[in-house]
C-alpha positions, 0 to 999 in steps of 0.5 A: 500500500502506498504511503499516501493511501496508508496515511489517509486510511489512518486519518479516517480511522481517527474520525469519529463514527459520525464523521466516518458515516458522513464521509462515506455518504459524501463519497457515495453521493459523488460516485452516484452523481458521476455515474448519472452524468456519464449515463445521460444519453445524448438526445438525437433529433432528426436533422441534427447532422445537417451542416450547411458547411458540409461538402460532399463530392458529386461523384461520391457514390461512383465506384473507385478505380482501385476496386474495379477488379472486384466488381 
């Protein structure tokens, strides 16, 4: 165990039972909050990918010369 972790563990053991419970509740609350932030789904809406500055070449759907032997 690292020295820093051992130091923190010893400090926590010196806390009163109330302080330890408060710390545990605080840590659990922060873990749950961070999980909730990660699981927030991105809301997809129709047309969200439309960008007026997006350019696609007119020959985009044309077959590539490199793959002519496979066609």
